[in-house]
OpenMM code with the backbone's topology and positions (N, CA, C; nanometers):
from openmm import Vec3, app, unit

residues = "MET ASP LEU VAL PRO ALA ARG THR ALA SER SER ALA GLY TRP SER ARG ARG LEU PHE VAL THR ALA THR TRP LEU LEU ALA VAL ALA CYS GLY LEU TRP ALA GLY LEU ARG LEU SER GLY VAL ASP GLY PRO TRP PRO LEU PRO VAL LEU LEU ALA VAL THR PRO TRP ALA VAL ALA LEU ALA GLY VAL THR LEU VAL GLY ALA VAL VAL THR ARG ALA ARG VAL ALA ALA VAL VAL ALA ALA ALA GLY MET LEU VAL LEU ALA ALA VAL VAL VAL PRO ARG ALA TRP GLY SER ALA ASP HIS ARG ASP GLY LEU THR LEU ARG VAL MET THR ALA ASN LEU HIS ILE GLY ASP ALA ASP PRO ALA THR ILE VAL ARG TRP CYS VAL THR THR GLY".split()
positions = [
    Vec3(0.0841, -0.1170, 0.0000),
    Vec3(0.0000, 0.0000, 0.0000),
    Vec3(0.0893, 0.1242, 0.0000),
    Vec3(0.0627, 0.2168, -0.0932),
    Vec3(0.1418, 0.3381, -0.1073),
    Vec3(0.0751, 0.4507, -0.0286),
    Vec3(0.1460, 0.5038, 0.0712),
    Vec3(0.0881, 0.6077, 0.1557),
    Vec3(0.0992, 0.7462, 0.0939),
    Vec3(0.1914, 0.7666, 0.0019),
    Vec3(0.2108, 0.8965, -0.0611),
    Vec3(0.1432, 0.8940, -0.1970),
    Vec3(0.0456, 0.9804, -0.2202),
    Vec3(-0.0218, 0.9795, -0.3501),
    Vec3(0.0719, 1.0285, -0.4596),
    Vec3(0.0580, 0.9716, -0.5739),
    Vec3(0.1402, 1.0121, -0.6880),
    Vec3(0.0966, 1.1499, -0.7358),
    Vec3(0.1925, 1.2273, -0.7852),
    Vec3(0.1602, 1.3591, -0.8378),
    Vec3(0.0901, 1.3435, -0.9715),
    Vec3(-0.0133, 1.4171, -0.9868),
    Vec3(-0.0834, 1.4121, -1.1136),
    Vec3(-0.0223, 1.5134, -1.2085),
    Vec3(-0.0504, 1.4973, -1.3352),
    Vec3(0.0041, 1.5883, -1.4360),
    Vec3(-0.0488, 1.7296, -1.4160),
    Vec3(-0.1712, 1.7433, -1.3708),
    Vec3(-0.2277, 1.8767, -1.3525),
    Vec3(-0.1623, 1.9492, -1.2353),
    Vec3(-0.1301, 1.8787, -1.1276),
    Vec3(-0.0649, 1.9448, -1.0144),
    Vec3(0.0787, 1.9815, -1.0491),
    Vec3(0.1457, 1.8997, -1.1277),
    Vec3(0.2817, 1.9323, -1.1703),
    Vec3(0.2805, 2.0546, -1.2617),
    Vec3(0.1832, 2.0611, -1.3518),
    Vec3(0.1715, 2.1768, -1.4407),
    Vec3(0.1381, 2.3033, -1.3654),
    Vec3(0.0517, 2.2905, -1.2635),
    Vec3(0.0142, 2.4063, -1.1837),
    Vec3(0.1335, 2.4609, -1.1069),
    Vec3(0.2133, 2.3736, -1.0473),
    Vec3(0.3291, 2.4194, -0.9704),
    Vec3(0.4348, 2.4803, -1.0624),
    Vec3(0.4490, 2.4255, -1.1829),
    Vec3(0.5443, 2.4839, -1.2789),
    Vec3(0.5006, 2.6229, -1.3209),
    Vec3(0.3696, 2.6398, -1.3479),
    Vec3(0.3181, 2.7718, -1.3856),
    Vec3(0.3369, 2.8715, -1.2712),
    Vec3(0.3164, 2.8266, -1.1502),
    Vec3(0.3358, 2.9129, -1.0340),
    Vec3(0.4822, 2.9546, -1.0218),
    Vec3(0.5733, 2.8607, -1.0425),
    Vec3(0.7162, 2.8906, -1.0339),
    Vec3(0.7588, 2.9865, -1.1450),
    Vec3(0.7093, 2.9647, -1.2653),
    Vec3(0.7426, 3.0543, -1.3773),
    Vec3(0.6871, 3.1936, -1.3522),
    Vec3(0.5646, 3.2021, -1.3002),
    Vec3(0.5048, 3.3321, -1.2704),
    Vec3(0.5840, 3.4048, -1.1625),
    Vec3(0.6239, 3.3350, -1.0595),
    Vec3(0.7047, 3.3963, -0.9535),
    Vec3(0.8390, 3.4424, -1.0079),
    Vec3(0.8982, 3.3630, -1.0962),
    Vec3(1.0258, 3.4019, -1.1571),
    Vec3(1.0094, 3.5289, -1.2385),
    Vec3(0.9018, 3.5359, -1.3158),
    Vec3(0.8761, 3.6557, -1.3961),
    Vec3(0.8537, 3.7780, -1.3076),
    Vec3(0.7757, 3.7633, -1.2026),
    Vec3(0.7511, 3.8767, -1.1131),
    Vec3(0.8800, 3.9262, -1.0491),
    Vec3(0.9635, 3.8339, -1.0057),
    Vec3(1.0913, 3.8736, -0.9455),
    Vec3(1.1845, 3.9366, -1.0479),
    Vec3(1.1848, 3.8837, -1.1706),
    Vec3(1.2695, 3.9412, -1.2758),
    Vec3(1.2275, 4.0842, -1.3075),
    Vec3(1.0973, 4.1070, -1.3176),
    Vec3(1.0479, 4.2426, -1.3430),
    Vec3(1.0808, 4.3344, -1.2258),
    Vec3(1.0656, 4.2845, -1.1028),
    Vec3(1.0992, 4.3654, -0.9853),
    Vec3(1.2470, 4.4029, -0.9843),
    Vec3(1.3346, 4.3092, -1.0191),
    Vec3(1.4785, 4.3382, -1.0237),
    Vec3(1.5096, 4.4381, -1.1347),
    Vec3(1.4435, 4.4249, -1.2479),
    Vec3(1.4628, 4.5207, -1.3567),
    Vec3(1.4173, 4.6605, -1.3190),
    Vec3(1.3024, 4.6700, -1.2525),
    Vec3(1.2540, 4.8010, -1.2072),
    Vec3(1.3456, 4.8606, -1.1005),
    Vec3(1.3947, 4.7757, -1.0121),
    Vec3(1.4866, 4.8217, -0.9070),
    Vec3(1.6135, 4.8789, -0.9701),
    Vec3(1.6658, 4.8087, -1.0717),
    Vec3(1.7861, 4.8566, -1.1400),
    Vec3(1.7587, 4.9896, -1.2097),
    Vec3(1.6438, 5.0010, -1.2738),
    Vec3(1.6087, 5.1273, -1.3387),
    Vec3(1.5947, 5.2407, -1.2397),
    Vec3(1.5387, 5.2117, -1.1243),
    Vec3(1.5238, 5.3120, -1.0200),
    Vec3(1.6596, 5.3581, -0.9684),
    Vec3(1.7512, 5.2636, -0.9486),
    Vec3(1.8869, 5.3003, -0.9031),
    Vec3(1.9601, 5.3841, -1.0064),
    Vec3(1.9417, 5.3512, -1.1355),
    Vec3(2.0080, 5.4280, -1.2403),
    Vec3(1.9485, 5.5670, -1.2572),
    Vec3(1.8206, 5.5818, -1.2263),
    Vec3(1.7548, 5.7114, -1.2452),
    Vec3(1.8007, 5.8148, -1.1429),
    Vec3(1.8494, 5.7705, -1.0286),
    Vec3(1.8952, 5.8626, -0.9258),
    Vec3(1.7822, 5.9237, -0.8446),
    Vec3(1.6621, 5.8708, -0.8579),
    Vec3(1.5473, 5.9240, -0.7846),
    Vec3(1.5618, 5.8893, -0.6368),
    Vec3(1.5397, 5.9883, -0.5536),
    Vec3(1.5407, 5.9677, -0.4090),
    Vec3(1.4172, 6.0367, -0.3545),
    Vec3(1.3094, 5.9664, -0.3497),
    Vec3(1.1798, 6.0237, -0.3177),
    Vec3(1.1494, 6.0283, -0.1706),
    Vec3(1.0207, 6.0272, -0.1375),
    Vec3(0.9797, 6.0349, 0.0023),
    Vec3(1.0137, 5.9086, 0.0801),
    Vec3(0.9756, 5.9039, 0.2045),
    Vec3(1.0220, 5.8095, 0.3058),
    Vec3(1.0451, 5.6654, 0.2612),
    Vec3(0.9539, 5.5899, 0.2087),
    Vec3(0.9875, 5.4477, 0.1936),
    Vec3(1.0924, 5.4217, 0.0861),
    Vec3(1.1075, 5.5109, -0.0096),
    Vec3(1.2010, 5.4863, -0.1193),
    Vec3(1.3473, 5.4813, -0.0744),
    Vec3(1.3985, 5.5750, 0.0043),
    Vec3(1.5376, 5.5641, 0.0489),
    Vec3(1.5647, 5.4380, 0.1306),
    Vec3(1.4669, 5.3952, 0.2075),
    Vec3(1.4837, 5.2735, 0.2866),
    Vec3(1.4968, 5.1529, 0.1944),
    Vec3(1.4140, 5.1469, 0.0917),
    Vec3(1.4221, 5.0363, -0.0036),
    Vec3(1.5533, 5.0389, -0.0811),
    Vec3(1.5972, 5.1580, -0.1202),
    Vec3(1.7210, 5.1671, -0.1969),
    Vec3(1.8435, 5.1319, -0.1130),
    Vec3(1.8312, 5.1412, 0.0177),
    Vec3(1.9430, 5.1071, 0.1054),
    Vec3(1.9719, 4.9578, 0.1082),
    Vec3(1.8753, 4.8768, 0.0691),
    Vec3(1.8957, 4.7324, 0.0700),
    Vec3(1.9285, 4.6792, -0.0699),
    Vec3(1.9871, 4.7642, -0.1529),
    Vec3(2.0238, 4.7236, -0.2893),
    Vec3(2.1200, 4.6044, -0.2915),
    Vec3(2.2153, 4.5910, -0.2002),
    Vec3(2.2988, 4.4699, -0.2035),
    Vec3(2.2176, 4.3421, -0.1940),
    Vec3(2.1094, 4.3433, -0.1192),
    Vec3(2.0240, 4.2249, -0.1116),
    Vec3(1.9483, 4.2045, -0.2425),
    Vec3(1.9208, 4.3133, -0.3127),
    Vec3(1.8537, 4.3013, -0.4427),
    Vec3(1.9445, 4.2346, -0.5450),
    Vec3(2.0765, 4.2539, -0.5318),
    Vec3(2.1708, 4.1850, -0.6208),
    Vec3(2.1597, 4.0341, -0.5994),
    Vec3(2.1542, 3.9940, -0.4742),
    Vec3(2.1394, 3.8512, -0.4429),
    Vec3(2.0053, 3.7986, -0.4928),
    Vec3(1.9001, 3.8763, -0.4759),
    Vec3(1.7682, 3.8362, -0.5244),
    Vec3(1.7684, 3.8213, -0.6764),
    Vec3(1.8370, 3.9114, -0.7458),
    Vec3(1.8454, 3.9015, -0.8917),
    Vec3(1.9219, 3.7760, -0.9325),
    Vec3(2.0240, 3.7388, -0.8564),
    Vec3(2.0974, 3.6156, -0.8853),
    Vec3(2.0111, 3.4918, -0.8684),
    Vec3(1.9341, 3.4879, -0.7609),
    Vec3(1.8433, 3.3750, -0.7386),
    Vec3(1.7368, 3.3714, -0.8480),
    Vec3(1.6876, 3.4878, -0.8867),
    Vec3(1.5876, 3.4955, -0.9929),
    Vec3(1.6459, 3.4473, -1.1251),
    Vec3(1.7710, 3.4821, -1.1516),
    Vec3(1.8374, 3.4362, -1.2740),
    Vec3(1.8461, 3.2841, -1.2762),
    Vec3(1.8820, 3.2249, -1.1652),
    Vec3(1.8879, 3.0785, -1.1571),
    Vec3(1.7487, 3.0185, -1.1805),
    Vec3(1.6474, 3.0768, -1.1196),
    Vec3(1.5106, 3.0283, -1.1390),
    Vec3(1.4657, 3.0410, -1.2838),
    Vec3(1.5054, 3.1497, -1.3496),
    Vec3(1.4682, 3.1683, -1.4900),
    Vec3(1.5396, 3.0685, -1.5799),
    Vec3(1.6638, 3.0368, -1.5471),
    Vec3(1.7366, 2.9371, -1.6265),
    Vec3(1.6750, 2.7992, -1.6064),
    Vec3(1.6381, 2.7671, -1.4835),
    Vec3(1.5780, 2.6362, -1.4548),
    Vec3(1.4447, 2.6200, -1.5276),
    Vec3(1.3650, 2.7266, -1.5306),
    Vec3(1.2341, 2.7188, -1.5952),
    Vec3(1.2405, 2.7469, -1.7450),
    Vec3(1.3597, 2.7755, -1.7950),
    Vec3(1.3819, 2.8047, -1.9371),
    Vec3(1.3041, 2.9268, -1.9845),
    Vec3(1.2887, 3.0224, -1.8967),
    Vec3(1.2255, 3.1493, -1.9326),
    Vec3(1.3370, 3.2437, -1.9770),
    Vec3(1.3663, 3.2425, -2.1064),
    Vec3(1.4838, 3.3134, -2.1571),
    Vec3(1.4750, 3.4644, -2.1368),
    Vec3(1.3604, 3.5218, -2.1672),
    Vec3(1.3472, 3.6668, -2.1532),
    Vec3(1.3577, 3.7071, -2.0056),
    Vec3(1.2971, 3.6297, -1.9186),
    Vec3(1.3081, 3.6577, -1.7752),
    Vec3(1.4532, 3.6447, -1.7297),
    Vec3(1.5260, 3.5498, -1.7856),
    Vec3(1.6676, 3.5343, -1.7508),
    Vec3(1.7479, 3.6555, -1.7957),
    Vec3(1.7167, 3.7078, -1.9137),
    Vec3(1.7880, 3.8267, -1.9635),
    Vec3(1.7562, 3.9474, -1.8752),
    Vec3(1.6294, 3.9647, -1.8388),
    Vec3(1.5907, 4.0765, -1.7516),
    Vec3(1.6580, 4.0640, -1.6154),
    Vec3(1.6588, 3.9450, -1.5582),
    Vec3(1.7219, 3.9239, -1.4269),
    Vec3(1.8728, 3.9455, -1.4352),
    Vec3(1.9352, 3.8976, -1.5431),
    Vec3(2.0804, 3.9152, -1.5586),
    Vec3(2.1153, 4.0625, -1.5755),
    Vec3(2.0372, 4.1338, -1.6558),
    Vec3(2.0636, 4.2769, -1.6745),
    Vec3(2.0446, 4.3518, -1.5430),
    Vec3(1.9382, 4.3189, -1.4701),
    Vec3(1.9168, 4.3826, -1.3406),
    Vec3(2.0286, 4.3527, -1.2427),
    Vec3(2.0750, 4.2277, -1.2423),
    Vec3(2.1828, 4.1902, -1.1521),
    Vec3(2.3116, 4.2636, -1.1874),
    Vec3(2.3435, 4.2755, -1.3150),
    Vec3(2.4656, 4.3452, -1.3558),
    Vec3(2.4599, 4.4939, -1.3214),
    Vec3(2.3459, 4.5568, -1.3452),
    Vec3(2.3327, 4.6990, -1.3133),
    Vec3(2.3420, 4.7210, -1.1630),
    Vec3(2.2710, 4.6400, -1.0872),
    Vec3(2.2743, 4.6562, -0.9416),
    Vec3(2.4128, 4.6264, -0.8853),
    Vec3(2.4800, 4.5266, -0.9402),
    Vec3(2.6166, 4.4967, -0.8949),
    Vec3(2.7107, 4.6118, -0.9296),
    Vec3(2.6915, 4.6732, -1.0461),
    Vec3(2.7767, 4.7869, -1.0844),
    Vec3(2.7565, 4.9051, -0.9901),
    Vec3(2.6395, 4.9163, -0.9321),
    Vec3(2.6124, 5.0240, -0.8367),
    Vec3(2.6710, 4.9916, -0.7000),
    Vec3(2.6685, 4.8651, -0.6615),
    Vec3(2.7085, 4.8259, -0.5264),
    Vec3(2.8591, 4.8027, -0.5133),
    Vec3(2.9217, 4.7422, -0.6125),
    Vec3(3.0618, 4.7003, -0.6006),
    Vec3(3.1574, 4.8158, -0.5717),
    Vec3(3.1481, 4.9318, -0.6396),
    Vec3(3.2426, 5.0400, -0.6049),
    Vec3(3.2325, 5.0846, -0.4592),
    Vec3(3.1142, 5.0806, -0.4032),
    Vec3(3.0999, 5.1195, -0.2630),
    Vec3(3.1516, 5.0118, -0.1693),
    Vec3(3.1390, 4.8880, -0.2098),
    Vec3(3.1835, 4.7778, -0.1243),
    Vec3(3.3358, 4.7734, -0.1150),
    Vec3(3.4052, 4.8039, -0.2266),
    Vec3(3.5503, 4.7952, -0.2254),
    Vec3(3.6191, 4.9306, -0.2268),
    Vec3(3.5436, 5.0356, -0.2020),
    Vec3(3.6034, 5.1684, -0.1954),
    Vec3(3.6860, 5.1825, -0.0687),
    Vec3(3.7719, 5.2815, -0.0674),
    Vec3(3.8575, 5.3027, 0.0485),
    Vec3(3.8362, 5.4431, 0.1033),
    Vec3(3.8272, 5.4546, 0.2313),
    Vec3(3.8119, 5.5857, 0.2949),
    Vec3(3.9430, 5.6629, 0.2953),
    Vec3(4.0552, 5.5971, 0.2656),
    Vec3(4.1847, 5.6643, 0.2677),
    Vec3(4.2099, 5.7483, 0.1437),
    Vec3(4.1368, 5.7255, 0.0383),
    Vec3(4.1602, 5.7957, -0.0879),
    Vec3(4.0442, 5.8900, -0.1171),
    Vec3(4.0233, 5.9838, -0.0259),
    Vec3(3.9143, 6.0793, -0.0414),
    Vec3(3.9653, 6.2048, -0.1099),
    Vec3(3.8780, 6.2627, -0.1900),
    Vec3(3.9066, 6.3928, -0.2497),
    Vec3(3.8029, 6.4899, -0.1969),
    Vec3(3.8401, 6.6150, -0.1898),
    Vec3(3.7421, 6.7145, -0.1470),
    Vec3(3.7715, 6.7678, -0.0092),
    Vec3(3.6773, 6.8415, 0.0435),
    Vec3(3.6923, 6.9066, 0.1721),
    Vec3(3.6555, 6.8138, 0.2866),
    Vec3(3.7154, 6.8398, 0.4011),
    Vec3(3.6824, 6.7650, 0.5216),
    Vec3(3.5714, 6.8391, 0.5941),
    Vec3(3.4704, 6.7672, 0.6327),
    Vec3(3.3595, 6.8262, 0.7055),
    Vec3(3.3589, 6.7685, 0.8458),
    Vec3(3.3679, 6.8559, 0.9426),
    Vec3(3.3601, 6.8125, 1.0815),
    Vec3(3.2235, 6.8519, 1.1363),
    Vec3(3.1650, 6.7617, 1.2094),
    Vec3(3.0324, 6.7850, 1.2646),
    Vec3(3.0400, 6.7683, 1.4150),
    Vec3(2.9729, 6.8591, 1.4867),
    Vec3(2.9706, 6.8496, 1.6316),
    Vec3(2.8263, 6.8632, 1.6793),
    Vec3(2.7938, 6.7872, 1.7771),
    Vec3(2.6642, 6.8037, 1.8427),
    Vec3(2.6899, 6.8381, 1.9884),
    Vec3(2.5998, 6.9128, 2.0449),
    Vec3(2.6141, 6.9510, 2.1853),
    Vec3(2.4760, 6.9503, 2.2504),
    Vec3(2.4658, 6.8841, 2.3613),
    Vec3(2.3432, 6.8858, 2.4390),
    Vec3(2.3509, 7.0058, 2.5320),
    Vec3(2.2753, 7.1087, 2.4994),
    Vec3(2.2840, 7.2336, 2.5753),
    Vec3(2.1959, 7.2341, 2.6990),
    Vec3(2.1331, 7.1259, 2.7271),
    Vec3(2.0525, 7.1052, 2.8478),
    Vec3(1.9607, 7.2236, 2.8750),
    Vec3(1.8764, 7.2522, 2.7799),
    Vec3(1.7722, 7.3545, 2.7907),
    Vec3(1.8314, 7.4902, 2.8314),
    Vec3(1.9407, 7.5263, 2.7670),
    Vec3(1.9971, 7.6591, 2.7887),
    Vec3(2.0907, 7.6720, 2.9062),
    Vec3(2.1224, 7.5625, 2.9758),
    Vec3(2.2109, 7.5722, 3.0925),
    Vec3(2.3579, 7.5738, 3.0539),
    Vec3(2.3912, 7.5439, 2.9287),
    Vec3(2.5315, 7.5405, 2.8875),
    Vec3(2.5800, 7.6812, 2.8548),
    Vec3(2.7102, 7.6994, 2.8602),
    Vec3(2.7708, 7.8287, 2.8294),
    Vec3(2.8075, 7.8306, 2.6808),
    Vec3(2.7387, 7.9094, 2.5967),
    Vec3(2.7659, 7.9112, 2.4530),
    Vec3(2.9087, 7.9545, 2.4188),
    Vec3(2.9647, 8.0445, 2.4938),
    Vec3(3.1010, 8.0920, 2.4651),
    Vec3(3.2022, 7.9788, 2.4824),
    Vec3(3.1834, 7.8978, 2.5833),
    Vec3(3.2727, 7.7839, 2.6062),
    Vec3(3.2621, 7.6833, 2.4922),
    Vec3(3.1417, 7.6580, 2.4454),
    Vec3(3.1223, 7.5623, 2.3356),
    Vec3(3.1865, 7.6155, 2.2081),
    Vec3(3.1671, 7.7430, 2.1766),
    Vec3(3.2271, 7.8017, 2.0558),
    Vec3(3.3791, 7.7976, 2.0677),
    Vec3(3.4342, 7.8326, 2.1843),
    Vec3(3.5787, 7.8307, 2.2034),
    Vec3(3.6328, 7.6896, 2.1865),
    Vec3(3.5594, 7.5899, 2.2375),
    Vec3(3.6020, 7.4503, 2.2234),
    Vec3(3.6013, 7.4078, 2.0766),
    Vec3(3.5008, 7.4509, 2.0017),
    Vec3(3.4927, 7.4174, 1.8584),
    Vec3(3.6076, 7.4787, 1.7817),
    Vec3(3.6422, 7.6004, 1.8109),
    Vec3(3.7496, 7.6694, 1.7384),
    Vec3(3.8855, 7.6077, 1.7695),
    Vec3(3.9069, 7.5698, 1.8938),
    Vec3(4.0392, 7.5150, 1.9296),
    Vec3(4.0584, 7.3722, 1.8822),
    Vec3(3.9521, 7.2933, 1.8712),
    Vec3(3.9680, 7.1540, 1.8283),
    Vec3(3.9504, 7.1379, 1.6783),
    Vec3(3.8917, 7.2359, 1.6108),
    Vec3(3.8654, 7.2245, 1.4673),
    Vec3(3.9858, 7.2589, 1.3902),
] * unit.nanometer
topology = app.Topology()
chain = topology.addChain("A")
for resn in residues:
    res = topology.addResidue(resn, chain)
    for name in ("N", "CA", "C"):
        topology.addAtom(name, app.Element.getBySymbol(name[0]), res)
């Protein structure tokens, strides 16, 4: 007696269609993400947060590329590969950049808790001038 039912052709076809659809959705999402990064748009609140996780989008594009190759969705594979290359080109220079080779001006920032006006402003200004 077989306790595990055999997979029917319709259930196998349904799961394949679901996998192909998910691959396509992820490929389009990676392509849109790459286009957004290239456009330089930095909009209201949720957009900068999403753009900050671009390194994870590179990994997602790689997984999507593998899924597209497995399902033989050639166009989805091209979209995922293009998205992965663009996103990697954006991330790699920042990942391997060096803080020792900076060009430009040095900006020093100071914060001071003035405790509701109890601090002496002249002392703080004098401290900033002597340490800057």
